[in-house]
C-alpha positions in Angstrom: 0.0 0.0 0.0 2.8 2.4 0.8 4.5 2.1 -2.5 1.3 2.7 -4.6 0.2 5.5 -2.3 3.5 7.4 -2.4 3.6 7.0 -6.2 0.2 8.6 -6.5 1.3 11.5 -4.2 4.3 12.1 -6.4 2.3 12.1 -9.6 -0.8 14.0 -8.6 -1.4 17.7 -8.1 0.1 20.9 -9.5 3.6 21.9 -8.5 3.5 24.7 -6.0 6.5 26.7 -4.8 7.8 25.8 -1.3 8.2 28.4 1.4 11.5 30.2 1.0 11.2 32.4 4.0 13.4 30.2 6.4 16.8 31.4 7.3 19.3 30.4 4.7 21.6 27.5 5.1 25.4 27.4 4.6 27.5 24.5 3.5 29.2 23.0 6.6 31.5 20.5 5.0 34.6 22.5 4.0 37.6 21.1 5.7 35.8 18.1 7.1 38.1 15.3 8.2 36.3 12.8 6.0 37.7 13.2 2.5 34.4 12.3 1.0 32.5 15.0 2.9 35.3 17.5 2.3 34.9 16.9 -1.5 31.5 18.4 -1.2 32.6 21.4 0.8 32.6 23.7 -2.3 29.3 22.5 -3.6 26.6 25.3 -3.9 24.3 22.9 -2.0 24.2 23.9 1.7 25.2 20.5 3.0 24.7 19.7 6.7 26.0 16.8 8.7 23.8 14.1 10.0 23.2 15.2 13.6 20.6 15.9 16.2 21.0 19.6 15.4 20.1 19.0 11.8 17.1 17.0 12.6 15.9 19.7 15.0 16.3 22.4 12.2 14.2 20.3 9.9 11.5 20.2 12.6 11.6 23.9 13.2 11.3 24.7 9.5 8.9 21.8 8.8 11.0 20.6 5.9 11.9 17.1 4.6 15.5 16.1 5.0 17.3 15.2 1.8 19.9 12.6 3.0 22.5 11.8 0.3 24.8 8.9 1.2 28.0 7.9 -0.7 31.6 7.3 -0.2 35.0 8.4 -1.5 35.8 5.5 -3.9 32.3 5.5 -5.4 32.4 6.4 -9.1 28.7 7.2 -9.5 28.8 9.4 -6.4 31.4 11.6 -8.2 29.3 11.6 -11.3 26.2 12.8 -9.5 28.2 15.5 -7.7 29.6 16.8 -11.0 26.3 16.7 -12.8 23.8 17.8 -10.1 25.3 18.9 -6.8 27.6 21.5 -8.4 24.7 22.7 -10.6 23.4 26.1 -9.3 19.8 25.4 -10.3 19.6 22.1 -8.4 21.4 23.6 -5.5 18.7 26.3 -5.3 16.0 23.7 -5.2 17.7 21.6 -2.4 18.6 24.6 -0.3 15.1 26.2 -0.6 12.8 23.2 -0.3 14.8 20.7 1.9 17.4 20.4 4.6 20.2 18.8 2.5 22.4 16.3 4.4 25.6 14.6 3.1 26.6 11.4 4.7 29.8 9.3 4.4 28.5 5.8 4.6 31.7 4.6 6.2 31.0 6.8 9.2 27.3 6.0 9.6 27.0 2.3 8.7 23.8 1.9 10.7 22.0 4.8 8.9 23.2 3.5 5.6 22.1 0.0 6.3 18.6 1.2 7.3 18.1 3.4 4.2 19.5 0.7 1.9 16.9 -1.6 3.3 14.2 1.0 2.7 15.4 1.5 -0.9 15.2 -2.3 -1.5 11.7 -2.4 -0.2 10.5 0.6 -2.1 12.2 0.4 -5.5 13.6 -3.1 -5.5 17.3 -2.1 -5.7 19.8 -0.3 -3.5 23.3 1.2 -3.9 25.2 4.4 -4.0 24.7 7.3 -4.2 21.6 6.8 -2.2 19.4 9.9 -1.9 16.6 9.6 0.7 13.8 12.0 1.6 13.1 11.8 5.3 10.4 13.5 7.4 11.4 15.8 10.2 10.3 13.0 12.6 12.9 10.6 11.0 10.7 8.5 8.7 12.0 7.9 5.1 9.4 8.5 2.5 11.1 8.2 -0.9 14.5 7.3 -2.4 16.4 7.7 -5.7 19.8 6.4 -6.6 21.9 7.9 -9.4 19.6 10.1 -11.5 20.6 12.4 -14.4 20.2 16.1 -13.6 17.1 16.9 -15.5 15.2 14.0 -14.1 16.6 14.6 -10.6 15.4 18.2 -10.7 11.9 17.0 -11.6 11.9 14.6 -8.7 12.9 17.4 -6.3 10.1 19.6 -7.6 7.4 16.9 -7.4 8.3 15.9 -3.8 8.6 19.5 -2.6 5.2 20.2 -4.1 3.5 17.2 -2.5 5.1 18.1 0.9 3.7 21.6 0.6 0.2 20.4 -0.4 -0.2 17.2 1.7 2.4 16.9 4.5 0.1 15.0 6.8 -0.6 12.4 4.1 3.1 11.9 3.5 3.7 11.6 7.3 1.0 9.0 7.6 2.3 7.0 4.7 5.8 7.1 6.0 4.8 5.8 9.4 2.8 3.0 7.8 5.9 2.0 5.8 8.1 1.7 8.9 9.1 -1.8 9.8 7.3 -3.3 12.8 9.1 -3.5 16.2 11.1 -6.6 16.5 9.6 -9.4 18.6 11.6 -10.8 21.5 14.1 -13.3 20.2 12.9 -16.9 20.3 15.7 -19.2 21.4 15.9 -22.6 19.7 18.0 -25.4 21.3 21.0 -26.2 19.1 21.7 -29.9 18.5 24.2 -31.5 16.1 21.3 -32.4 13.9 19.9 -28.8 13.8 23.4 -27.5 13.0 23.8 -30.0 10.2 20.4 -29.0 8.9 21.7 -25.4 8.8 24.7 -26.5 6.8 22.4 -28.4 4.4 20.3 -25.2 3.9 23.4 -23.2 3.2 24.8 -25.8 0.8 21.5 -26.1 -1.1 21.3 -22.4 -1.5 24.9 -22.1 -2.6 24.3 -24.7 -5.4 21.1 -22.9 -6.5 23.0 -19.6 -6.9 26.4 -21.0 -8.0 27.7 -20.0 -11.5 29.2 -23.2 -12.7 30.7 -21.5 -15.8 32.4 -18.5 -14.2 32.5 -19.4 -10.5 31.0 -17.3 -7.7 27.3 -16.6 -7.2 24.7 -14.9 -9.4 24.4 -14.3 -13.1 24.8 -10.5 -13.5 27.3 -8.4 -11.6 29.9 -10.3 -9.5 31.0 -9.6 -5.9 33.5 -11.8 -4.1 31.0 -12.8 -1.3 33.7 -13.6 1.1 31.5 -14.6 4.1 29.9 -17.3 2.0 33.1 -18.6 0.5 34.7 -18.6 4.0 31.9 -20.8 5.3 32.2 -23.2 2.4 35.9 -23.5 2.9 35.3 -24.4 6.5 32.8 -27.0 5.5 35.3 -28.4 3.0 38.0 -28.6 5.7 35.8 -30.7 7.9 33.7 -32.7 5.4 35.6 -32.8 2.1 33.4 -33.0 -1.0 34.7 -33.3 -4.6 32.0 -31.1 -6.1 32.6 -28.4 -3.5 36.3 -28.6 -4.0 36.0 -28.0 -7.7 33.6 -25.1 -7.2 35.9 -23.4 -4.7 39.0 -23.8 -6.8 37.2 -22.5 -9.9 35.8 -19.5 -8.1 39.1 -18.6 -6.5 41.0 -19.0 -9.7 38.5 -16.9 -11.7 38.5 -14.1 -9.2 42.3 -14.0 -9.2 42.9 -14.5 -12.9 40.5 -12.1 -14.5 39.5 -8.5 -14.1 38.6 -8.5 -10.4 42.2 -8.4 -9.4 44.9 -5.8 -10.2 47.6 -8.0 -11.7 50.2 -5.2 -11.8 49.9 -3.7 -8.3 48.1 -6.5 -6.4 44.9 -6.2 -4.5 41.3 -6.7 -5.7 38.7 -4.3 -7.0 35.3 -4.2 -5.3 33.2 -6.0 -7.9 32.7 -6.5 -11.6 29.7 -5.4 -13.6 29.6 -8.7 -15.6 29.3 -12.3 -14.6 32.6 -13.3 -16.0 34.8 -11.3 -13.6 36.1 -9.3 -16.6 35.0 -5.6 -16.2 35.5 -4.1 -12.8 34.5 -0.8 -11.2 37.9 0.4 -10.1 37.3 0.9 -6.4 39.9 -0.7 -4.1 38.6 -1.0 -0.5 40.6 -2.0 2.6 37.7 -4.0 3.9 37.5 -6.2 0.7 41.3 -6.7 0.4 41.7 -7.6 4.1 39.0 -10.2 3.8 40.2 -11.6 0.5 43.8 -11.9 1.8 42.5 -14.0 4.7 40.3 -16.0 2.3 43.2 -17.0 0.0 45.4 -17.8 3.0 42.7 -20.1 4.3 42.2 -21.6 0.8 45.9 -22.3 0.5 45.7 -24.4 3.6 42.3 -26.1 3.0 42.8 -26.8 -0.7 46.6 -27.3 -0.4 47.3 -24.8 -3.2 50.4 -22.7 -2.7 49.5 -20.3 -5.4 46.6 -19.0 -3.3 49.2 -18.0 -0.7 51.0 -15.9 -3.4 47.8 -14.1 -4.2 47.3 -13.3 -0.5 50.8 -12.0 -0.3 50.2 -9.7 -3.3 47.1 -8.4 -1.7 48.8 -7.7 1.6 51.7 -6.0 -0.2 49.2 -3.7 -2.0 47.8 -2.8 1.4 51.2 -2.1 2.8 52.3 0.0 -0.2 49.2 2.0 -1.0 47.0 2.1 2.1 49.4 2.3 5.1 49.4 5.6 7.1 52.5 6.9 8.9 51.2 5.9 12.3 50.6 2.2 11.3 46.9 2.5 10.7 45.4 1.8 7.2 43.4 4.1 5.0 39.9 3.1 3.8 40.3 3.0 0.0 41.8 4.3 -3.2 39.5 6.2 -5.6 38.0 4.7 -8.7 39.0 7.8 -10.6 42.4 9.5 -11.0 43.2 13.1 -10.3 41.8 14.1 -13.7 38.4 12.4 -13.0 39.0 9.5 -15.3 37.6 6.2 -14.1 40.0 3.3 -14.3 42.7 5.3 -16.3 45.3 4.5 -13.7 45.0 0.7 -14.3 44.6 0.8 -18.1 47.1 0.7 -21.0 46.9 1.5 -24.6 48.5 -1.2 -26.9 50.9 1.3 -28.4 52.2 2.3 -25.0 52.6 -1.4 -24.0 54.5 -2.1 -27.3 56.9 0.7 -26.5 57.5 -0.4 -22.9 57.8 -4.2 -23.3 60.1 -6.5 -25.3 58.7 -8.0 -28.5 58.2 -11.4 -26.8 56.5 -9.9 -23.8 54.2 -7.7 -25.9 53.3 -10.7 -28.0 52.3 -12.6 -24.8 50.4 -9.6 -23.5 48.6 -9.2 -26.8 47.3 -12.8 -26.7 46.6 -13.3 -23.0 45.3 -9.8 -22.3 43.4 -9.9 -25.6 44.5 -6.5 -26.8 42.8 -7.1 -30.2 39.3 -7.6 -28.7 36.8 -4.7 -28.9 37.5 -2.0 -26.4 35.7 -2.3 -23.1 37.2 0.6 -21.3 37.6 4.2 -22.5 41.2 4.7 -21.6 42.8 1.3 -22.6 43.0 -2.3 -21.8 43.3 -4.0 -18.4 46.1 -6.5 -17.9 44.4 -9.7 -16.9 44.3 -13.3 -17.9 41.5 -13.3 -20.4 43.2 -16.3 -22.0 45.2 -18.9 -20.2 49.0 -18.2 -20.5 51.5 -20.9 -21.3 54.3 -21.4 -18.7 56.7 -19.4 -21.0 54.1 -16.6 -21.4 53.6 -16.5 -17.6 57.3 -15.8 -17.1 57.2 -13.1 -19.7 54.1 -11.5 -18.3 55.6 -11.5 -14.8 58.5 -9.4 -16.0 56.0 -7.2 -18.0 54.0 -6.6 -14.8 57.1 -5.6 -12.9 57.9 -3.0 -15.6 54.4 -1.6 -15.6 54.5 -1.5 -11.8 57.6 0.7 -11.9 55.8 3.1 -14.3 53.0 3.5 -11.9 55.3 4.4 -9.0 55.5 8.0 -10.2 51.7 8.3 -9.9 49.3 7.8 -7.0 45.5 7.6 -7.0 43.5 9.8 -4.6 43.0 8.0 -1.3 40.3 8.1 1.4 42.6 8.7 4.4 40.0 7.8 7.0 41.4 5.1 9.3 38.2 3.5 10.5 38.4 1.2 13.5 36.4 -1.8 12.0 38.2 -2.2 8.8 41.6 -1.7 10.6 40.4 -4.6 12.8 40.0 -6.7 9.7 43.5 -5.7 8.5 44.9 -6.7 11.8 43.4 -10.1 11.4 44.8 -10.4 7.9 48.4 -9.4 8.8 48.3 -11.5 12.0 47.3 -14.6 10.1 50.1 -13.9 7.6 52.9 -13.3 10.2 54.8 -16.4 9.4 55.1 -15.6 5.7 57.1 -12.4 6.0 58.7 -10.4 8.8 57.2 -7.3 7.2 53.8 -8.6 8.0 54.7 -9.1 11.7 55.9 -5.5 11.8 52.7 -4.3 10.2 50.5 -6.3 12.6 52.4 -5.0 15.7 52.2 -1.4 14.5 48.5 -1.7 13.7 47.8 -3.2 17.1 49.6 -0.3 18.7 47.6 2.2 16.5 44.3 0.6 17.5 45.0 0.6 21.2 46.5 4.1 21.4 45.1 6.3 18.6 41.7 4.8 18.1 40.6 4.6 21.8 39.4 7.3 24.2 38.3 6.6 27.7 38.8 2.9 27.0 36.2 2.9 24.2 36.7 2.9 20.5 36.6 5.9 18.3 35.0 5.4 14.9 37.8 6.8 12.9 40.9 9.0 12.7 41.0 11.2 9.7 43.5 14.0 8.9 44.8 13.6 12.5 41.3 14.4 13.9 39.4 11.8 15.9 35.8 11.0 14.9 33.5 9.5 17.5 30.5 7.2 17.0 32.0 3.7 16.9 29.4 1.1 15.8 29.0 -2.6 16.5 31.1 -3.5 13.4 34.0 -1.5 14.8 34.0 -3.3 18.1 33.4 -6.8 16.6 36.2 -6.6 14.0 38.7 -4.9 16.4 38.0 -7.6 19.0 38.5 -10.3 16.3 41.7 -8.6 15.1 43.2 -8.4 18.6 42.4 -12.0 19.2 44.1 -13.0 16.0 47.1 -10.9 16.9 47.2 -12.5 20.4 47.1 -16.0 18.9 49.8 -15.3 16.3 52.1 -13.1 18.3 51.5 -14.6 21.8 50.6 -11.0 22.8 48.8 -11.1 26.2 47.9 -7.4 26.0 46.0 -8.0 22.8 43.9 -10.7 24.5 43.2 -8.5 27.5 42.2 -5.5 25.3 40.0 -7.8 23.2 38.2 -9.0 26.4 37.6 -5.5 27.6 36.3 -4.2 24.3 34.1 -7.2 23.8 32.3 -6.4 27.1 31.9 -2.8 26.0 30.3 -4.1 22.8 27.9 -6.5 24.5 26.8 -3.9 27.0 26.4 -1.1 24.4 24.8 -2.9 21.4 22.8 -5.9 22.7 19.3 -5.3 23.9 16.4 -7.5 25.1 15.1 -7.3 21.5 18.3 -8.0 19.7 21.3 -6.1 18.2 21.7 -2.4 17.5 24.1 -1.3 14.7 24.6 2.1 16.3 24.6 3.0 20.0 21.7 5.4 19.2 19.8 6.1 15.9 18.3 9.4 14.7 16.2 7.5 12.2 12.8 6.6 13.6 12.5 3.4 11.7 15.6 1.7 13.2 14.7 -1.1 15.6 17.0 -3.8 17.2 17.2 -7.0 15.3 17.6 -10.5 16.7 20.3 -11.2 14.1 22.4 -9.3 11.6 22.9 -11.0 8.2 26.2 -11.0 6.2 26.8 -8.3 3.7 29.9 -7.3 1.9 31.6 -7.9 5.3 30.9 -10.5 7.9 27.8 -10.0 10.2 29.1 -7.8 13.0 26.9 -9.6 15.6 28.0 -13.0 14.6 31.6 -12.0 14.4 31.4 -10.7 18.0 29.7 -14.0 19.0 32.5 -16.1 17.4 35.2 -13.9 19.0 33.5 -14.0 22.4 33.5 -17.8 22.3 37.3 -17.7 21.9 37.8 -15.4 24.9 38.8 -16.7 28.4 35.8 -15.0 30.0 33.0 -17.3 31.2 30.3 -14.5 31.2 31.2 -13.5 27.6 31.0 -17.1 26.6 27.6 -17.4 28.2 26.3 -14.3 26.5 27.6 -15.6 23.2 25.9 -19.0 23.5 22.6 -17.3 24.4 22.8 -14.9 21.4 23.9 -17.6 19.0 20.5 -19.3 19.1 18.6 -16.1 18.3 17.1 -15.9 14.8 17.8 -19.5 13.9 14.6 -20.1 12.0 15.3 -17.3 9.4 18.3 -19.2 8.1 15.8 -21.2 6.0 14.5 -18.0 4.4 17.8 -16.8 3.0 20.6 -19.1 3.9 23.4 -17.3 2.0 22.8 -14.2 4.1 23.4 -16.3 7.2 26.6 -18.1 6.4 28.5 -16.7 9.4 25.6 -17.8 11.7 25.9 -21.3 10.3 29.6 -21.2 11.3 28.5 -20.0 14.8 26.1 -22.9 15.2 28.8 -25.4 14.2 31.0 -24.1 17.1 28.3 -25.0 19.6 28.4 -28.7 18.9 
């Protein structure tokens, strides 16, 4: 009912001018420590931060909030800024008719999660940039993703007119669309049989979604889906299966060989827009690379494939080279676009340039394996990747070619998001701790990162959300605590560091006391969005479920009370595994630890 009703509201009625008599807004983002928000500091849009003061202003002026969420490495976020948010006419509409708010999704994960879910319910898709219209009471009413400027201007005019004409109707529809309050969690006794049933549900769902031709899951765009692959590797380690072995090898090989991975500089892009792993969007995220480094380390052991260990090393070396800050913490990402605003140009090569830089034999190998004669996919050149299988001789030639191209890149550097968020640095600590035995450099990186987390990213014995441009940012969320606790435990195990285990125990208690309620888990310690309610469980996304990660870590800690809390929370939400097993792969791993 909500979707149809809101659509009618947006389509009916004459467009009326909104009240322009309120005190003018000013853009508050110039010099913000978040590089993404600072990019918008010169926009003519009067961007505000997401805060209680901003909500109160919307209430005083009786205006809808326009909440625009993106992140630094997001290509389409930059496009919409260039096309719309720097356009004077659109800025006039936003400043006059709304309270415009810009949000860095990496600083407000709970808000982003709630509005992404709203977008999925309302229009069937989600993503970034996400632009939501929210009532002054905190209820979302409509959402658009990337929209060309003319169409976007029309949406702004329609919604402003409907708010002027029928604000009470819109408020009513927004409240009706809000999710119901969560019922109290229903615990289910976990037996070996029930745990095995959860595994069967996960495996059946994996086979339904598996792409037998290209590997991975799905038939359109391809994401690594690390939590799901991690669970399947653990199953293979305990109950080997020939079919699963083949699927895991094929998926890991395809992800590493084709366009998802940067073959010159190491590391992985966030996803590809095609099912064959060929055409990436060129974002490189710390969170993805930390998780993929751990995945390939685990695969090297479970599947007994040394080449996966080499892929993990290349990923860790990328993180050390391109994402390490001077204080030992790691930056969030490198941009998809270079300093000239060209997406992917940093990673792409024209055949003529390759022919000048490489030996004739190396160029011949590159021409065949990288398929330099195929129709152009990218505007600025071709991506070095194994679009054809190299011979052993070609592989040696291409390794030397890659080293040559890597040296050429050293004089250039992509823009970076220099936020050092607690959660993703916790993932990085896990990755370098698990790789300690491979290289003394990884031991040094892990030790420095542990020191950074325990000194720079704590205040009053609680985590900060981030450090950016030397400025602390508060508001740590459940994911920050969960992944830092996990990282400290991995460091304690690998390095024999007792202080890491002690700190992990203390921070785990802070997390349980701050984010667990009688109704379930909160992503944030407090939400300004009225529709956010505690949930008995948190599914996996691009990262592991924060709640289930905290449960797994707490089961490893030498604290009886934490173990008791973890066992009690582990049996929440068990029935929903059957509804969408692939979203609950980490919970399936949790259940396996209880038997």
